[in-house]
N, C-alpha and C positions, 0 to 999 in steps of 0.2 A: 516742541518738547511736551511730554505728557506724563501723567503719573503712571508708575509701574504697578502699584498696589493700592488698595483702598486705604484711605486715611481715616482712622477711627479715634474718637474721644469718648472715654467712659463707656466703652462698649457700643457706642452709636457711630454710624458711618457719617463722617464729616464730608468727605469727597470720594466719589467713586473712581475706580481704576480707569485709566485712559483719559482722565480729565485734562484738557489742554491748559498749560500754564500761561496765564496772562496777568495783567496788572492787578485785577480785582482778586484773583485767586491767591497771588503771592501776598498781597496786603492782608487777606483773610488769614493765611497761615501765620503771618507775623503777629496778628491780633490775638490768635489762639495760643501763642507761645510755642509754636512748632519750630524746632531748630533745624531739622534735616528731614528730607523726604527722598524716596526712590523715584527716579524718573527714567524714561527711555527717550532716545533721540528721535526715532522715526518708527511709528507703528507699522508702516508699510513694509519695512525691511525686517530682518530678524533682529529685534532690539536687544541691547545689553543694558542691564540696570545701571544707573548712575546715581550719584548722591548729590543733591542740590542743597547747599547751605544758605539759609535765608537769615542773614544776621542784622543788617542795618539798612538804612535808606539814604546813603550819602553819595556813593559813586556808582558808576554804571559799568565798571570793568568786569570782564568774564575771564577767569583763570582756569585752564585745563591742567590736570595733574594725573599721572599714572599711579595706581595703587594696587599692589598684589598682582595676581595672575590675570585679573580682569581690568579693563579700562574703566575708571570711575571719573565722571565729570564733576568737578567742584567749582562752583562759582558763587560769589557774594553779590547780592543785589543791594546797592546802597543808594540808589535813586529810583523813583517810580519808573516802571517800564511804560513807555509811551505806546498806547494802543491805537492803531490806525484801523478804524472800522472799515469793513468791506463795502465797496460801493454796491448799490442795489443792481441786481442783474437786469438787463433789458428784457422786456417781454419777448419771448421767442415768437418767430413768425409762424402763424398758423395757416396752413393752406385752406383756402375757402373758395366757395363758388362766387360767381360774379356779384350776386346780390346779398351775400352774407355780411353781417356786421358783428364785431366782437361784443360780448356782453359787458355790462358795467359791473366792476368789482369794487367793493368798498370794505375797509377794515375799521372797526370801532374798537378802541382800546379803553379799558376801565381806567379811572384816575390813578389807581395804585399800580397800574401796569402788570397786574397779575393774571389777566385774561383778555382775550380778544374775540370779537365776533366777526364772522365773514358774511357779507351780504352780496349776493349775485342777482342781477336783474337783467331782463332782456333789454336790448337797445330800444330807444324811442321809436326808431323807424328801421325797416328792413328785417331780414331774417337773421336770427341769432346764429352765430357760428358755434362750432364745438369748442370746448375748453380742455386743457390738460393740466397736469400737476405743476409743470414748470411755470405756467401763467399764474397760478394761485400762489406758488412759493415766491415768485417775483413780486407780486403785490404785497405779500407779507414782508418781504425784505425791504421794500420801499418805506414801510412803516417801522423798520428796524425790529421786526418780530423774528427772532432767531432761536428761541428756546420753547420747549414744551409743545411743539406743533403736533397736532393729531393727524398723522398721515393717513390712517385708515378712514377717518372722517372725510378727508379730501377725496380719497378714492371712491367712497360711497356717493359723494356729491357729484363727482364727474359722471358716474353711472346714471344717477337720477337726471342730471341735466341733459344727457344724451337722449333720454326718453321723453321728458317733459321740460321744455325750455321755458320755465316760469320762474317767478321770484323765489329764491331760497335764502334763508337766514340760518346760519350755523353758529350757535353760541359755543363758547369754549373751544374754538378752533385751535387756540393755543392757551395753555394754562401753566403758570409758574408754580414753583414749590414754595410753601410757606417756611419761614424761618422757625427754628426750634427755640424754645426758651433757654436761657442760660442756666447752667447747672452749677451750683456751688457745693463744694465739698466732695466732688466726684474723685474716684481713684482710677488711675490709668495702669493697666497691666503692662509689665515690661517683659513678659514671656508669652509664647504662643500657648493658647489655652482653649478649653472647651466652651462652646457658646450656646448649647441647647440641652434641654433635659434628656432628650433621646440619646444624645452622645454620652452624657454622663451615665445613664443607665447601662449602656453597652460597655463602657469602660469599667464600671463597677463589677459587671458580670464576669469580665475576663481577668482583671487584677494582676495579670502577668504582662510585663512590658512587651515581650516579643510578639504576643498575640495582639496587643493593642497597636503596635507599630505597623502591622500588616495593613490595617485600614486607616490609621491616623498617623502617618509618618511625620507630620508637621508639628506634633506636640513637643513641648519642652518639659524637662523635669524641674520640679521645685524641690529644694533641699530643706530638710528640717532645720529650723532656726534661722533661715535666710529669708530676706524680704523678696517679694515678687510683684508688689504693686505700690505705687506712690500716690499720695494725695496731690491733686492738681491745684495750683494757686490761680487766683483770679476767676473771673466769670467767663466760662467758655460757652459760647452760644453758637452752635452749628448754624450757619446762615442758610437761607433759602435762595431762590433765584427767580427774578421776574422774567417776563416773556422777552425782554430785551437782552437777557443774559447777564444782567447786573445782579450782584449779591443783595440779599434782603436780610436785614437783621431784626431781632426781636429785643425789646427792652425788658421783657419779663425775666425774672430770675426765680428758679426753683431750687429749693434746698434738697440735696440728695440725702436720702435715708438709706445708708448702707446696711445690709443684713449679712452678718457673719455667720456662716453655717459651720459645719464640722471641720476640725483640723486646721483652723486659721485663727489668728489673734491679731490685735492691733498693737503696734509698737507703743512704747511709753510716751513718745512725743505725739502720737496720734497721726503721724504722717506716712506710716508704712504698714503694709500687711505682711505678717510673718507666718510661714508655714510651720505647723506643729508636727508634721510627718513628711517623709519623702513621698512624693506622688505627683499627680497631675492636677493643676488648678483649673477652676471653672469660674466664669462670670456670666450669669444669666440675669440681664437687666441690672439690678443693684444687689444681687445676691451672689456672694463669693464663698468658695470653699475649696478644699483639697481632698482628692480621692487617693487614699493610700495605694501605692503600686509597688510590686516587687521588681526591682530593676536588675537583679542578679540573673545571670544566665541559668537555664534549667535543662534538664535532660529527661528522657523517658525511655523505658525498655519495653520491647515487644518480643514475645516468643511466638514463633510461627505455629500455625494450627497443628502441624505434624510433630511439633516439639523437637525438630532436628536442628534448629538454629535460633539464636537470640540476637536481636539488633538493638542498638542504642542510637537515638537521635539527640543531638545537642543543639540547643537554641541559644543564640548569642545574647549577651547582657545588654542592657540599655545604658544610657549615660551614667557614669559613675558606678555601674554595677560590676560584679566580679564573675569570673567564669566558674563553672562547677569544679569542685576538687576531684582529684583522681579517686579518692576514697568513696566519693559519692557515686561514681560510675560503678564501682564494685558493689556498693551497697544496693544499687538498683538491681543488679543481678541476683543478689541474695534475696531481695524482697520478692522477686519473681520465681524463686526456687531454683535458679540456675546454678548448678554445682559441678557440671561435667563438660569437658571440651572447651573450657574458657581459653580464649586466644589472648594471652597476655601481651603479645607484640602488637596486636591490633588496638588494644586499650591504650598502650603507651603511645602509639602513633596518633590516635585520636586526641589524646590529651595534649600531645605536643602541638598539633595543629591548632587547637583552641588557644594555647598559650601565645601563638603567633597571630591570633585574630582570624584564623581560617576555620570556617564551620561548614562541613560537608552538607550539601543540599539533600542528599539521600541518606537513609539509615545505614549505619556501619555494622556489619556482622562481627560480633565479639565472642561468640561461642557456637561451636558446631558439634552435633552429636555424631555417633558412629552408626551408619545405616546397617541393617542386618544383611547378611549374605545368605540368600536362599540356597537350599541344597540343590545339587545337580540332579537332574532327572536320570532315571535309568536309561541305558543305552543298549542297542542291539549292535553287536560286532559281527559283521559278515566275513566268512572265511573263503569267499570267492568273489570274482569281479562282478560288481552289480552295475557298472557304468553302461548306460544305454547309448551315450554319445561316444563313438569309438574314435575320437581324434587321436592320431599317433603322436609319439614324442617327436619334437622338432629339434634338429641339431643346430649348432651355431651358424652353419652355412645355409640354413633354411630347408634342409632335407628331412623328409618324413620317414620314420622307421616303423614298418608294419610287422617286422619279424617277431616282435615281442607282444603283438596285439592278438587277443583271442576274443571272439564273441561267444564261443561255445565252451562251457566249462563241464568237462566230463568228471563224474564222481563214481565211487564204488560204494557198495553197501557198508554202512557203519562209519563212513567218513564224516568228519565234523563240518557242518555247514554254517552254523551261527552259534553265538553265545551271548548271554545277557550280563551286562554289568549292572549290579544293583544300584538303586538311588542312594544319594548321600544326604546326611543331615546337614542343615545349614548352621551358620554361626549367628547367634543372637546379637542384636545391636543395642545401643544405649542412647536415649535422647538427652538433651541438655539439662534436664532435671534429674538425671541419674536413673530414670525408669528404663527397665529392660524391654526391648522390642523383640518379640519372638520371630525367629526366621522360619520360613516355610520349608518343610522337608521336600526332597525331590520326589517326583512321581514315578512309580514303577512302570515298566513297559511289559507288554504281553509277548509271549513267545510266538514268533511268526511261523507257526507250524502249518504247512500246506500239504497237498497230496504227496504221498510216498515219502514222507519224512516222519521221524519219531523223536521223542525226548529221551535223552540218555537216562537209563534207569538209575545210574549211580550219581547223576548230577542233573537236577531239574532245570538248570540254567544253560544246558548245552543241547543243541539240535543236531540230529544225525540224519544221514541218508538211509532210507529204508530199503533201497534197491540200487542196483547199478543204473546209471542213466546220465542225463544232462540236467544240471541244476540251473535255475534262474529265479529271479525275483519277479513274481507276478502280482502287481499291485503292492500290498503290504505283506504278502505271504511268500515263503520260500517253498518251491515245489521241485520235485524231481520228475522228469518225464523221459519217455523213450525218445531216442534220436535215430535218424537214418544215416549211416556212414557208408560212403562209397569209397572203397579202398584205393581205387585208381581213377581212371577217367570216366566221364559221362560220355559214352559213345555207343557204338552198335552192341557192345558187350553188356550194356546196362539198359539202353533205351532211354526214353524220356522219364524224368523223375516227377512224380506227383505225390506229395506227402504233406499232411496237415500239421506237422511239427517241425523241429529243427532238422536241417540237412547239412552234413559235412562231406565235402568232396576233397579227397586227398590229392587228386590229380587235376586235370584240366576239364573244362566243359567244351566239347568240340562243336564246330559249326553245324547248324541245322537241328540241334536238339533243344528241348525245352525243359525248364525246371519250374515247378510250382510247389512252394512250401509255405506252410501257414505260420511258421515262426522265423528263426534266423537262418541265414545261409552263410557258410564259411567255405571258400574255395582256396585251397593252398597252392593252386597253379594259376592258369589263365582262363579267361572266358572269351570264346570266339563268337562269330555271328550266331546268336541264338536268342530265344525269348526267355527271360528270367522274371518271374513274378514272385515276390517275397512279402510275407505278412509282417516281418520284423526287420532286423538290420542285415546288411550285406557287408562281408569282408572278403575281398579278393586280394591275396597277397601280391600278386603280380599285376596283370593288366587285363583290359577289356578292349579287344581289337578286332578288326575285320574289314569288310567292304561296305559297312554302313547298314547292314541288315539286322544288327543286334539291338536289343533294348533291355534295360533293367528297370523294372517298375517296383519300387519298394515303399512300404508304409513307414519304415524307420530310416536310420542313417545309412548312407552308402559310402564305403571306404575302399578306394582302389589304388593300386600302385601307379598305373598310367592308363591313358585312354586314347583311342584313335578311331575316328570315323564312326563313332557309335552314339547312342542316345541313352541318357540316364534320367529317370524321374524319381524324385524322393519327396516324401511327405515331410521329411525333416531336413537333415543337412547332408551335403556332399563334400567329401574331402579327397583330394587327389595328391598322392605323394610326389609325383614327378610332373609330366606334362599332359595336356589335353589338346590334341590336334584335330581340327575339323570335326568337333563334337557338338552335340546339343545337350546341355546340362540344365535341367529344370528342377528347382528346389523351392519348397515352401518355407525353408529356413535360410541357411547360409551356404555359400559355396566358397571353398578355399582350395587353391592350387599352389603348391609349394615348390614346384620345379625350378631349378637354377642351372644354367642361365635361361632356359626356355620354360615357360609356364603354359600360356594359352596362345594359340595361333589358329585363326579361322574359327568358324562355327558361331554358336550362340550360347551365352550363359545368362540365365534368368533366375533371379532369387528374390524372394519376397522381403528378406531382411537385409542382407549384405553380401558383397562379393569382395574377396581378398585374393590377389594374385601377385606373384613375384614380377612377371613381365607380361605384357599384352601385345599381341601382334608380332611381326618379324620384319626383317629388312626388305622383303619383297612387297610390303604394303598390303598384305592379305587382309581382307575385310574381317574384322573381329567385333562382335557385338557383346557388350556387357550391359545388362539391364537390371536395375534394382528397384524394389518397391512394387513389383507386379506378381500376382498370384497366378501361376500357370494353370492351376486347376480351374479357376474362374475363367481364365482366357479360353480354355478348352470348352467350357460350358457355353460361353458366348459364341464361340465358333459353331458349336452344335446347334444352338438356338438360331443362329443365322441361316444355317442350312435348312433347318425345319421351316423357317419363315419363307425361304425361297420355294421350298416344295409346296407349302400351303398356298402361296401366292400363285404358283403355276397351276395348282389344282383349281383355285377360284377362277383363274382365267379360262381354263379348259371348260369348267362347268358353265361359265357365263356365255362362252361362245356356243356351246351345244344348246344351251337354253335359248339363245337368240335364234338359232336355226329352227328350233322346235316352235317358237312363237310365230315365226314367219309361216311355217307349214300349217298351223291351225287357224291363223288369222283369216285365211281364205275360206275356211269352213264356216258354214252358217251356224252350226251347233256342234261343239266338241263332243266327241264320244266319251264314254266312261273311262276307257283306257287312256285317252288323251288327258282327261282331267286328273287321273291318278298320276300320270307322268309329269304333269305340271306341278303337282304337289311335291313329287319326289325331287324335282329340280330345285324348287324354292327351299325345301328342307335341307338338301345337301349344300346349297349355297349359303344359307344362314349358318349352318354348323361350321362350315369352313371359315367363314368370316369371324365367328366367335372364337374358333381355335387360333386364328391369326391374332386376334386382340389379346388373348391369353399369353401367346408367345411374346408379343411386343411388351406387355406389362412385365413379364418375367425377365426379359432382356434388360429392361430399364433398371429393375431392382438389382440384378446381378452386376451390371456395369458399374454401379455405385461402389461395389466392393472390390473392383479389380485392382485399384492402386491404393497402397498405404505408404506414403512417401515421407512422413514426418521423421521417422528414425532410420530410414534406409540410407545406405552409403556404399560407395565403391572405393576400395583402397588399392593402390598400385605401389608395391614396396620398392621396386628397382627402377622400372621405366616402362614406357609405352611407345609404340611406333606409329607412324602415320598409317591411316586406314582403320585405326581403332575407333569405334563409335560407342560412346557412353549414353545411356538413356535412362531417364526418370519420367515415367508417365508419357506425356506428349512432348517433353523437352528432350532435345538431343545435343550432344557435345562431340564434335568430330575432331580428333587429334590430327592436325595437319603437319606438325613438326615434332620431331622426337622429344619426348617428355622424360625428364629425370625425376625419379622418386626420392623419398617417399612422398606421395600425394594422396589426399583424401578428397572425394567428391561428394557433396551433399546437396539436397534439394531444399533451398531456403528462399522464401519470398517469391515463389514461382520461378526461380532461376536456379541453374546449376552453379554452385559455388565451389571453388578449389580451396581447400584448407591446408 
C-alpha cells in the first residue's frame, strides 16, 4: 500500500506521492498529528484512492468498509507494524573467461548513516572480470543501503571499469535526506490553494472564475468571513531519511513568522485564518493572502463583421456563483447596439438551459438581420426556338415525338424576334443594429441585334426581322439569313445540293445524291443511301435507311426517326426515336435510342460520354457493341497515323534495299564517279528524312493515344433489357452479356473494372 498524494505540512512536503507505507512511515504520521491519508492498494494496477485512519497503537486489526460510489479502505493501526527486511540479493553470476576473477567491492558507511562510499579494487591475482549494476546493488543491499542510491554514478563507474580496471572510490554512492527543523506556530491550509507567485499573478490578471478554472480546475473557493486555515498544535518536524531507509528527526525548533497579506485576517483566538473577501487563497512559504475572484457566471456578445447576426456566449458560474440574469442577456445586446431581428425564443431557450446547468459550448445566435435582395438583371426573351440540342419529347411509353420538332425557324419581315425585359430594383436589407444595407440594382442587357434585324421604332426593347428568311441565334446575336428550300425530293429533278447556309427538304433525299450545307439540315421525309455533310444540326422526321452506303457527318446534333444499315457521325449528340438496326453510330457526346420494344440490334454504338438504350440485341444473339468513353475522332486520327506509319516504314525498307544494292555496285569500283557520289548523298538524305518523318508520326501517335479514352464520367444505361451477344466496352475492358439481362441497369468504369449499378 502506498500514498496516493503528497502529504504536506505548512506548505512543505512531508512525504512524496507513492511512498510505501511501513512501520516507520505510519509512526511518523502519528507523531505529526496526521489523522487520515489517501492511499492506493497497488500502483501496478489502476489504483483507486482509499483512506487510511491512523488512530492508535493497540491492536493489529484491519477493517474494510464500502463508502459512497467508490471503494474506500479504512483500517486502524493499533500496534506497530512488524517490518521484515528483505534479504540481500545473491550476487548474480557473471560470465567470465577461464582466468577472470571478480573484483573486490567494499561499502563504507558514515557513522550517521547519511552517506556511503563505494570502493572497487582489482583482485589480488588474475584478470579482473566485468561488473554490472546488479553486482553493485547486491553489495549495497548486503550493507542494508536501500535509499538515496546514485544510479547514474553506478552506470558511469561500470563504463570506467570496462575501460580501465583499476581502483575506484566513489563517495556519496548513496546519500540520505536531512531532517527539517520543527516548525512551531505554522498554519495548515484546509482548501486547495495557489503555491507560487507566478500562479498568483496569472489568477489576478484573469479575476473571473471560468477563465481561471480552464487552467487551474483544482482550486477551491474561500468565502468571505469563513476560515480556510488552522494553526497546527505541537512541534511538526518533517523527518529525513538515512541510506538504510529509516526516518531521521531533527531536534531543532523554528518559530514560524506568518505574514498576512491582502484580504485575510487572524481570528480572535489566533487559531484560524479568515477570508475578508470571496476568492482564491494562496500560501507561498509563510505568506498568506486571498485574491478576490468573481464566481458568478458571465456572458459576452459578439456582432459578426457583416452585421447580419449577433451571438451570445454564456460562461458557467463557479462554486456558490449565480447564473447571468435574462435581463443581462438583453442588456448585452443593447450595449452592442443590437436592436433589430432579436430572436426572443432563442434568448428564452438559452436562459432556460443555463437554469438547468447546461451551457452551450458554442456561441448562440440571438439576432439576425435581413439580407438585401439584389435586383434581377435584365433579360432577353426570344420568340423563336433557340435550342441547339434537338431532343424530342418522350412519351410515357418511351417513344420519341419528332412531329413537333423544328430546327429551322422561318420568319417574315417585321416579325418579332426578341424583346428585352428591363432590370428590377432590389429590396434593401437591415443589419442587427438597424442600419440599412443597400441592394444592388439589376444589370441591363444589350439588344442582341445581328445581321438583317432591326429595332422596332415604336419600342426600343423589341427586335424585328428586317427581311424574310430563317432566324437563328449565332453566338449572342440574333440574325436572319437566307435559306434554301427544296419543295419536294432531292433527286434528278434537283441534283446534288451544295449550300453554305440552312437547307430544308420537304420531301425525301433519294439514294446516290449528296447534300452539303454549312448550317442546319431539316428533312421532312426519309434519307436513303447518300452522303450528307452538315455544318450544324440534322433533323430527319422519318428515317435513314438503305444498303449501308449512306453516311451523315454533322458538326451538331443528329436527330432521326429510325436508322437501318447506315453510318452516322456527330460532333455532339445522336438521338433516335425508334430503332437502329445494323448501324454504326459515332458521337462525341451522347447516344440515345428510345425504340420499344426494339432499340438497338447489331452494329456499333460509340459515344464519348454516355449511351442510353431501351433494349440491346435480340433473341437471335446478334453481336451488338456498345462502347462508352471513347472519342471516335481521335480513334480515326490514330488509325490514319497508323496507316501513315506503315507507309513510311515501307518507304524506309524500300530505300534501304535500293541503297544496299547501290553500295554493292560501287564497292567493286576503285573510285566512285561524281554521279555515284551524288546518288549516295541522295540515298542517305532520303533515308534520314524518312526516319525523321517516322519519329514524328510515332510521337504524335503517343500524344493522341493519351486522349483517346475519358472513362471517369462515362456510362451505359439499359432501360429494359439486353440479350446475349451484347458486348459492353470501356477502354480496354469488355463485358459480354451471356444471359438475358433485365433492366434498368447502369454500367460504369470504376477502379479499372466495369461495375453494374
